[in-house]
NURO-304869 format. One record per atom (N, C-alpha, C): residue number from 1; atom name; x, y, z. Coordinates in nm, 3 decimals, decimal comma. Each point is the difference from the previous one (the first is absolute). Layout:
N
+-----+------+---------+---------+---------+
! pos ! site !       x !       y !       z !
+-----+------+---------+---------+---------+
! NUM !   CA !       X !       Y !       Z !
...
+-----+------+---------+---------+---------+
This chain:
115
+-----+------+---------+---------+---------+
! pos ! site !       x !       y !       z !
+-----+------+---------+---------+---------+
!   1 !    N !   9,762 !   9,394 !  11,089 !
!   1 !   CA !  -0,002 !   0,132 !   0,030 !
!   1 !    C !   0,059 !   0,022 !   0,110 !
!   2 !    N !   0,101 !   0,126 !  -0,001 !
!   2 !   CA !   0,041 !   0,048 !   0,079 !
!   2 !    C !  -0,073 !   0,085 !   0,094 !
!   3 !    N !   0,049 !   0,050 !   0,158 !
!   3 !   CA !  -0,018 !   0,114 !   0,081 !
!   3 !    C !  -0,036 !   0,093 !  -0,104 !
!   4 !    N !   0,053 !   0,083 !  -0,080 !
!   4 !   CA !  -0,001 !   0,082 !  -0,041 !
!   4 !    C !  -0,146 !  -0,022 !  -0,121 !
!   5 !    N !   0,004 !  -0,109 !  -0,024 !
!   5 !   CA !  -0,144 !   0,006 !  -0,131 !
!   5 !    C !  -0,144 !  -0,048 !   0,030 !
!   6 !    N !  -0,011 !  -0,023 !   0,151 !
!   6 !   CA !  -0,093 !  -0,075 !   0,043 !
!   6 !    C !  -0,138 !   0,096 !  -0,005 !
!   7 !    N !   0,021 !   0,155 !  -0,014 !
!   7 !   CA !  -0,089 !   0,115 !   0,026 !
!   7 !    C !  -0,031 !  -0,004 !  -0,186 !
!   8 !    N !   0,045 !  -0,032 !  -0,077 !
!   8 !   CA !  -0,041 !   0,025 !  -0,170 !
!   8 !    C !  -0,109 !  -0,104 !  -0,008 !
!   9 !    N !  -0,004 !  -0,134 !   0,088 !
!   9 !   CA !  -0,084 !  -0,078 !  -0,057 !
!   9 !    C !  -0,158 !   0,050 !   0,093 !
!  10 !    N !   0,032 !   0,075 !   0,142 !
!  10 !   CA !  -0,134 !   0,037 !   0,046 !
!  10 !    C !  -0,086 !   0,086 !  -0,064 !
!  11 !    N !   0,121 !   0,120 !  -0,073 !
!  11 !   CA !  -0,036 !   0,133 !  -0,081 !
!  11 !    C !  -0,090 !  -0,073 !  -0,088 !
!  12 !    N !   0,086 !  -0,098 !  -0,094 !
!  12 !   CA !  -0,076 !  -0,028 !  -0,131 !
!  12 !    C !  -0,159 !  -0,051 !   0,045 !
!  13 !    N !   0,008 !  -0,094 !   0,108 !
!  13 !   CA !  -0,120 !  -0,049 !   0,049 !
!  13 !    C !  -0,115 !   0,095 !  -0,001 !
!  14 !    N !   0,027 !   0,094 !   0,086 !
!  14 !   CA !  -0,095 !   0,137 !   0,056 !
!  14 !    C !  -0,012 !   0,076 !  -0,133 !
!  15 !    N !   0,064 !   0,038 !  -0,069 !
!  15 !   CA !   0,002 !   0,086 !  -0,085 !
!  15 !    C !  -0,015 !   0,171 !   0,007 !
!  16 !    N !   0,061 !   0,016 !   0,127 !
!  16 !   CA !   0,025 !   0,136 !   0,061 !
!  16 !    C !   0,080 !  -0,033 !   0,109 !
!  17 !    N !   0,049 !   0,175 !   0,019 !
!  17 !   CA !   0,059 !  -0,011 !   0,149 !
!  17 !    C !  -0,080 !  -0,035 !   0,120 !
!  18 !    N !   0,014 !  -0,101 !   0,082 !
!  18 !   CA !  -0,056 !  -0,010 !   0,097 !
!  18 !    C !   0,083 !   0,076 !   0,129 !
!  19 !    N !  -0,018 !   0,010 !   0,109 !
!  19 !   CA !   0,065 !   0,087 !   0,112 !
!  19 !    C !   0,085 !  -0,158 !   0,048 !
!  20 !    N !  -0,047 !  -0,127 !   0,011 !
!  20 !   CA !   0,127 !  -0,092 !   0,003 !
!  20 !    C !   0,124 !  -0,024 !  -0,075 !
!  21 !    N !  -0,017 !  -0,004 !  -0,138 !
!  21 !   CA !   0,096 !   0,006 !  -0,113 !
!  21 !    C !   0,059 !   0,106 !  -0,022 !
!  22 !    N !  -0,045 !   0,146 !   0,051 !
!  22 !   CA !   0,072 !   0,137 !   0,026 !
!  22 !    C !   0,102 !  -0,039 !   0,093 !
!  23 !    N !  -0,048 !  -0,047 !   0,118 !
!  23 !   CA !   0,072 !  -0,040 !   0,136 !
!  23 !    C !   0,135 !  -0,053 !  -0,041 !
!  24 !    N !  -0,017 !  -0,128 !  -0,086 !
!  24 !   CA !   0,087 !  -0,067 !  -0,028 !
!  24 !    C !   0,141 !   0,031 !  -0,084 !
!  25 !    N !  -0,078 !   0,096 !  -0,100 !
!  25 !   CA !   0,093 !   0,033 !  -0,114 !
!  25 !    C !   0,072 !   0,125 !   0,075 !
!  26 !    N !  -0,022 !   0,057 !   0,120 !
!  26 !   CA !   0,057 !   0,109 !   0,062 !
!  26 !    C !   0,078 !  -0,073 !   0,076 !
!  27 !    N !  -0,065 !  -0,123 !   0,073 !
!  27 !   CA !   0,121 !  -0,068 !   0,113 !
!  27 !    C !   0,121 !  -0,062 !  -0,075 !
!  28 !    N !  -0,017 !  -0,025 !  -0,147 !
!  28 !   CA !   0,115 !  -0,084 !  -0,051 !
!  28 !    C !   0,065 !   0,072 !  -0,066 !
!  29 !    N !  -0,008 !   0,113 !  -0,069 !
!  29 !   CA !   0,026 !   0,125 !  -0,049 !
!  29 !    C !   0,035 !   0,165 !   0,029 !
!  30 !    N !  -0,070 !  -0,047 !   0,116 !
!  30 !   CA !   0,049 !   0,199 !   0,076 !
!  30 !    C !  -0,034 !   0,077 !  -0,106 !
!  31 !    N !   0,058 !   0,124 !   0,021 !
!  31 !   CA !  -0,073 !   0,118 !  -0,070 !
!  31 !    C !   0,006 !   0,023 !  -0,104 !
!  32 !    N !   0,099 !  -0,111 !  -0,099 !
!  32 !   CA !  -0,055 !  -0,043 !  -0,139 !
!  32 !    C !  -0,125 !  -0,056 !  -0,007 !
!  33 !    N !  -0,067 !  -0,084 !   0,051 !
!  33 !   CA !  -0,139 !  -0,028 !  -0,011 !
!  33 !    C !  -0,083 !   0,060 !   0,013 !
!  34 !    N !   0,038 !   0,095 !   0,082 !
!  34 !   CA !  -0,096 !   0,142 !   0,048 !
!  34 !    C !  -0,039 !   0,054 !  -0,159 !
!  35 !    N !   0,123 !   0,055 !  -0,042 !
!  35 !   CA !  -0,001 !   0,047 !  -0,075 !
!  35 !    C !  -0,072 !  -0,008 !  -0,113 !
!  36 !    N !   0,028 !  -0,167 !  -0,033 !
!  36 !   CA !  -0,052 !  -0,040 !  -0,119 !
!  36 !    C !  -0,158 !  -0,031 !  -0,012 !
!  37 !    N !  -0,003 !   0,041 !   0,120 !
!  37 !   CA !  -0,183 !  -0,050 !   0,027 !
!  37 !    C !  -0,053 !   0,163 !   0,023 !
!  38 !    N !   0,064 !   0,103 !   0,017 !
!  38 !   CA !  -0,002 !   0,143 !  -0,014 !
!  38 !    C !  -0,034 !   0,014 !  -0,193 !
!  39 !    N !   0,088 !  -0,022 !  -0,035 !
!  39 !   CA !   0,001 !  -0,010 !  -0,169 !
!  39 !    C !  -0,097 !  -0,077 !  -0,108 !
!  40 !    N !  -0,057 !  -0,129 !   0,077 !
!  40 !   CA !  -0,079 !  -0,036 !  -0,075 !
!  40 !    C !  -0,113 !   0,082 !   0,052 !
!  41 !    N !  -0,042 !   0,007 !   0,149 !
!  41 !   CA !  -0,129 !   0,097 !  -0,002 !
!  41 !    C !  -0,018 !   0,079 !  -0,090 !
!  42 !    N !   0,072 !   0,098 !   0,024 !
!  42 !   CA !   0,051 !   0,110 !  -0,063 !
!  42 !    C !  -0,014 !  -0,046 !  -0,234 !
!  43 !    N !   0,005 !  -0,053 !   0,045 !
!  43 !   CA !  -0,022 !  -0,039 !  -0,192 !
!  43 !    C !   0,136 !   0,032 !  -0,067 !
!  44 !    N !   0,107 !  -0,022 !   0,053 !
!  44 !   CA !   0,132 !   0,013 !  -0,080 !
!  44 !    C !   0,073 !  -0,111 !  -0,032 !
!  45 !    N !  -0,081 !  -0,090 !  -0,041 !
!  45 !   CA !   0,067 !  -0,107 !  -0,081 !
!  45 !    C !  -0,070 !   0,022 !  -0,094 !
!  46 !    N !   0,056 !  -0,009 !  -0,120 !
!  46 !   CA !  -0,014 !   0,022 !  -0,141 !
!  46 !    C !   0,037 !  -0,150 !  -0,088 !
!  47 !    N !  -0,064 !  -0,058 !  -0,061 !
!  47 !   CA !   0,020 !  -0,117 !  -0,063 !
!  47 !    C !  -0,014 !   0,004 !  -0,184 !
!  48 !    N !   0,116 !  -0,009 !  -0,042 !
!  48 !   CA !   0,013 !   0,053 !  -0,125 !
!  48 !    C !   0,042 !  -0,158 !  -0,063 !
!  49 !    N !  -0,036 !   0,019 !  -0,153 !
!  49 !   CA !   0,006 !  -0,174 !  -0,077 !
!  49 !    C !   0,179 !  -0,034 !   0,005 !
!  50 !    N !   0,063 !   0,129 !   0,042 !
!  50 !   CA !   0,168 !  -0,072 !  -0,005 !
!  50 !    C !   0,029 !   0,008 !   0,137 !
!  51 !    N !  -0,048 !   0,083 !   0,109 !
!  51 !   CA !   0,070 !  -0,017 !   0,113 !
!  51 !    C !  -0,094 !   0,082 !   0,131 !
!  52 !    N !   0,004 !  -0,041 !   0,119 !
!  52 !   CA !  -0,106 !   0,056 !   0,107 !
!  52 !    C !   0,090 !   0,106 !   0,064 !
!  53 !    N !  -0,030 !   0,148 !   0,011 !
!  53 !   CA !   0,024 !   0,068 !   0,037 !
!  53 !    C !  -0,036 !   0,058 !   0,171 !
!  54 !    N !   0,091 !   0,049 !   0,094 !
!  54 !   CA !  -0,068 !   0,028 !   0,037 !
!  54 !    C !   0,068 !   0,112 !   0,045 !
!  55 !    N !  -0,118 !   0,140 !   0,044 !
!  55 !   CA !   0,011 !   0,147 !   0,040 !
!  55 !    C !   0,034 !   0,026 !   0,115 !
!  56 !    N !   0,153 !   0,018 !   0,009 !
!  56 !   CA !   0,052 !   0,046 !   0,111 !
!  56 !    C !  -0,010 !   0,174 !   0,037 !
!  57 !    N !   0,046 !   0,049 !   0,110 !
!  57 !   CA !  -0,028 !   0,149 !   0,042 !
!  57 !    C !   0,095 !   0,017 !  -0,140 !
!  58 !    N !   0,101 !  -0,016 !  -0,043 !
!  58 !   CA !   0,141 !   0,114 !  -0,056 !
!  58 !    C !  -0,022 !  -0,051 !  -0,165 !
!  59 !    N !  -0,037 !  -0,172 !   0,061 !
!  59 !   CA !   0,036 !  -0,049 !  -0,208 !
!  59 !    C !  -0,122 !  -0,129 !   0,041 !
!  60 !    N !   0,036 !  -0,004 !  -0,156 !
!  60 !   CA !  -0,079 !  -0,117 !  -0,044 !
!  60 !    C !   0,076 !  -0,182 !  -0,022 !
!  61 !    N !  -0,009 !  -0,078 !   0,071 !
!  61 !   CA !   0,065 !  -0,157 !   0,032 !
!  61 !    C !  -0,041 !  -0,116 !  -0,059 !
!  62 !    N !   0,072 !  -0,032 !  -0,105 !
!  62 !   CA !  -0,030 !  -0,131 !  -0,088 !
!  62 !    C !   0,020 !  -0,114 !   0,087 !
!  63 !    N !  -0,103 !  -0,072 !   0,006 !
!  63 !   CA !   0,024 !  -0,110 !   0,092 !
!  63 !    C !  -0,081 !  -0,144 !  -0,127 !
!  64 !    N !   0,119 !  -0,101 !   0,029 !
!  64 !   CA !   0,028 !  -0,140 !  -0,071 !
!  64 !    C !   0,003 !  -0,045 !   0,115 !
!  65 !    N !  -0,117 !  -0,132 !   0,018 !
!  65 !   CA !   0,031 !  -0,111 !   0,123 !
!  65 !    C !   0,068 !   0,080 !   0,125 !
!  66 !    N !   0,082 !  -0,038 !   0,028 !
!  66 !   CA !   0,088 !   0,050 !   0,159 !
!  66 !    C !   0,073 !   0,073 !  -0,069 !
!  67 !    N !   0,049 !   0,059 !  -0,133 !
!  67 !   CA !   0,093 !   0,112 !  -0,016 !
!  67 !    C !  -0,079 !   0,136 !  -0,031 !
!  68 !    N !   0,064 !   0,099 !   0,041 !
!  68 !   CA !  -0,037 !   0,130 !  -0,031 !
!  68 !    C !   0,124 !   0,081 !  -0,025 !
!  69 !    N !  -0,043 !   0,156 !  -0,074 !
!  69 !   CA !   0,108 !   0,074 !  -0,028 !
!  69 !    C !   0,004 !   0,046 !   0,108 !
!  70 !    N !  -0,011 !   0,069 !   0,113 !
!  70 !   CA !   0,052 !   0,052 !   0,106 !
!  70 !    C !   0,078 !   0,005 !   0,049 !
!  71 !    N !   0,092 !   0,067 !   0,121 !
!  71 !   CA !   0,141 !  -0,031 !   0,050 !
!  71 !    C !  -0,019 !  -0,112 !   0,131 !
!  72 !    N !  -0,120 !   0,008 !   0,051 !
!  72 !   CA !  -0,003 !  -0,071 !   0,122 !
!  72 !    C !   0,065 !  -0,155 !  -0,045 !
!  73 !    N !  -0,157 !  -0,038 !  -0,159 !
!  73 !   CA !   0,089 !  -0,139 !  -0,023 !
!  73 !    C !   0,113 !  -0,011 !  -0,042 !
!  74 !    N !   0,083 !   0,099 !  -0,066 !
!  74 !   CA !   0,109 !  -0,001 !  -0,043 !
!  74 !    C !   0,105 !  -0,026 !   0,089 !
!  75 !    N !  -0,008 !   0,074 !   0,111 !
!  75 !   CA !   0,142 !  -0,023 !   0,129 !
!  75 !    C !  -0,101 !  -0,035 !   0,170 !
!  76 !    N !  -0,117 !   0,004 !  -0,010 !
!  76 !   CA !  -0,030 !  -0,016 !   0,104 !
!  76 !    C !  -0,019 !  -0,160 !   0,066 !
!  77 !    N !  -0,089 !  -0,050 !  -0,108 !
!  77 !   CA !  -0,056 !  -0,154 !   0,019 !
!  77 !    C !   0,088 !  -0,097 !  -0,045 !
!  78 !    N !  -0,010 !  -0,131 !   0,128 !
!  78 !   CA !   0,051 !  -0,132 !  -0,041 !
!  78 !    C !  -0,052 !  -0,056 !  -0,135 !
!  79 !    N !   0,031 !  -0,057 !  -0,125 !
!  79 !   CA !  -0,062 !  -0,014 !  -0,101 !
!  79 !    C !  -0,014 !  -0,199 !   0,037 !
!  80 !    N !   0,059 !  -0,040 !   0,106 !
!  80 !   CA !  -0,013 !  -0,132 !   0,006 !
!  80 !    C !  -0,118 !  -0,023 !   0,152 !
!  81 !    N !  -0,068 !   0,123 !   0,039 !
!  81 !   CA !  -0,097 !   0,009 !   0,094 !
!  81 !    C !  -0,131 !   0,023 !  -0,107 !
!  82 !    N !  -0,077 !  -0,131 !   0,003 !
!  82 !   CA !  -0,157 !   0,094 !  -0,049 !
!  82 !    C !  -0,085 !   0,056 !   0,052 !
!  83 !    N !   0,025 !   0,028 !   0,143 !
!  83 !   CA !  -0,087 !   0,138 !   0,064 !
!  83 !    C !   0,064 !   0,116 !   0,006 !
!  84 !    N !   0,155 !   0,047 !  -0,051 !
!  84 !   CA !   0,036 !   0,073 !  -0,005 !
!  84 !    C !  -0,018 !   0,053 !  -0,114 !
!  85 !    N !  -0,122 !   0,122 !  -0,017 !
!  85 !   CA !  -0,027 !   0,059 !  -0,160 !
!  85 !    C !  -0,054 !   0,146 !   0,073 !
!  86 !    N !   0,026 !   0,054 !  -0,113 !
!  86 !   CA !   0,012 !   0,147 !   0,035 !
!  86 !    C !  -0,174 !   0,007 !   0,001 !
!  87 !    N !  -0,034 !   0,164 !   0,024 !
!  87 !   CA !  -0,172 !  -0,019 !   0,005 !
!  87 !    C !  -0,029 !   0,033 !  -0,140 !
!  88 !    N !   0,027 !   0,036 !  -0,089 !
!  88 !   CA !  -0,077 !  -0,020 !  -0,130 !
!  88 !    C !  -0,011 !  -0,124 !  -0,051 !
!  89 !    N !   0,126 !  -0,098 !  -0,008 !
!  89 !   CA !  -0,042 !  -0,163 !  -0,029 !
!  89 !    C !  -0,106 !  -0,054 !   0,082 !
!  90 !    N !  -0,015 !   0,048 !   0,138 !
!  90 !   CA !  -0,123 !   0,002 !   0,107 !
!  90 !    C !  -0,149 !   0,008 !  -0,024 !
!  91 !    N !   0,006 !   0,162 !  -0,042 !
!  91 !   CA !  -0,095 !   0,033 !  -0,074 !
!  91 !    C !  -0,076 !  -0,028 !  -0,122 !
!  92 !    N !   0,090 !  -0,058 !  -0,062 !
!  92 !   CA !   0,003 !  -0,045 !  -0,189 !
!  92 !    C !  -0,056 !  -0,158 !   0,047 !
!  93 !    N !   0,025 !  -0,048 !   0,120 !
!  93 !   CA !  -0,037 !  -0,167 !   0,028 !
!  93 !    C !  -0,121 !   0,033 !   0,065 !
!  94 !    N !  -0,032 !   0,074 !   0,062 !
!  94 !   CA !  -0,123 !   0,049 !   0,114 !
!  94 !    C !  -0,123 !   0,034 !  -0,141 !
!  95 !    N !   0,016 !   0,094 !  -0,036 !
!  95 !   CA !  -0,144 !   0,045 !  -0,169 !
!  95 !    C !   0,008 !  -0,123 !  -0,020 !
!  96 !    N !   0,108 !  -0,085 !  -0,036 !
!  96 !   CA !  -0,037 !  -0,107 !  -0,123 !
!  96 !    C !  -0,101 !  -0,093 !   0,079 !
!  97 !    N !   0,014 !  -0,040 !   0,086 !
!  97 !   CA !  -0,017 !  -0,150 !   0,101 !
!  97 !    C !  -0,164 !   0,114 !   0,014 !
!  98 !    N !  -0,042 !   0,108 !   0,021 !
!  98 !   CA !  -0,114 !   0,050 !   0,058 !
!  98 !    C !  -0,057 !   0,108 !  -0,145 !
!  99 !    N !   0,025 !  -0,045 !  -0,138 !
!  99 !   CA !  -0,015 !   0,086 !  -0,105 !
!  99 !    C !  -0,026 !   0,142 !   0,004 !
! 100 !    N !   0,139 !   0,050 !   0,052 !
! 100 !   CA !  -0,039 !   0,161 !   0,023 !
! 100 !    C !   0,072 !   0,063 !  -0,069 !
! 101 !    N !   0,079 !  -0,053 !  -0,064 !
! 101 !   CA !   0,080 !   0,100 !  -0,083 !
! 101 !    C !  -0,103 !   0,085 !  -0,109 !
! 102 !    N !   0,083 !   0,096 !  -0,007 !
! 102 !   CA !  -0,096 !   0,108 !  -0,135 !
! 102 !    C !   0,070 !  -0,093 !  -0,091 !
! 103 !    N !  -0,121 !  -0,049 !  -0,119 !
! 103 !   CA !   0,071 !  -0,045 !  -0,118 !
! 103 !    C !  -0,009 !   0,097 !  -0,109 !
! 104 !    N !   0,102 !  -0,020 !  -0,090 !
! 104 !   CA !   0,022 !   0,121 !  -0,120 !
! 104 !    C !   0,009 !  -0,087 !  -0,078 !
! 105 !    N !  -0,065 !  -0,046 !  -0,151 !
! 105 !   CA !   0,011 !  -0,068 !  -0,129 !
! 105 !    C !   0,132 !   0,089 !  -0,050 !
! 106 !    N !   0,047 !   0,018 !   0,007 !
! 106 !   CA !   0,141 !   0,055 !  -0,081 !
! 106 !    C !   0,116 !  -0,059 !   0,087 !
! 107 !    N !   0,138 !   0,085 !  -0,064 !
! 107 !   CA !   0,098 !  -0,136 !   0,048 !
! 107 !    C !   0,076 !   0,205 !   0,060 !
! 108 !    N !   0,077 !  -0,052 !   0,128 !
! 108 !   CA !   0,043 !   0,067 !   0,067 !
! 108 !    C !   0,127 !   0,078 !  -0,098 !
! 109 !    N !   0,081 !  -0,017 !  -0,075 !
! 109 !   CA !   0,136 !   0,030 !  -0,069 !
! 109 !    C !  -0,121 !   0,096 !  -0,066 !
! 110 !    N !  -0,138 !  -0,006 !  -0,072 !
! 110 !   CA !  -0,062 !   0,102 !  -0,063 !
! 110 !    C !  -0,013 !   0,094 !   0,062 !
! 111 !    N !  -0,043 !   0,020 !   0,178 !
! 111 !   CA !  -0,020 !   0,098 !   0,055 !
! 111 !    C !   0,158 !   0,092 !   0,026 !
! 112 !    N !   0,073 !  -0,108 !   0,053 !
! 112 !   CA !   0,126 !   0,101 !   0,061 !
! 112 !    C !   0,097 !   0,065 !  -0,142 !
! 113 !    N !  -0,090 !   0,023 !  -0,152 !
! 113 !   CA !   0,038 !   0,082 !  -0,056 !
! 113 !    C !  -0,029 !   0,130 !  -0,051 !
! 114 !    N !  -0,106 !  -0,003 !   0,040 !
! 114 !   CA !  -0,110 !   0,144 !   0,064 !
! 114 !    C !   0,050 !   0,063 !   0,113 !
! 115 !    N !   0,039 !  -0,040 !   0,122 !
! 115 !   CA !   0,033 !   0,072 !   0,064 !
! 115 !    C !   0,175 !   0,027 !   0,006 !
+-----+------+---------+---------+---------+
């Protein structure tokens, strides 16, 4: 496990965002970590049958593993660095580990048809 991954085990074991884990996430991921924690706390991580979606301030972003549809992922992140993640991917990971995602028993692709 790398330094960027060690908070994941502690978060999963705690089942909630503890001050120590929040500090480690923000130490490693800076502003991206803080924004991820904020999104989880505000319930902006949505889990659909086909994708996890994080609702940003101006758009929704599809997250699959480390990947995300945001421009930060496309242009700014080092794909060889496992700690270099956008805040959407971090939020999806945090929400998954503490079961904080808003679960929808439908496909996101179906939801997009209505928008």
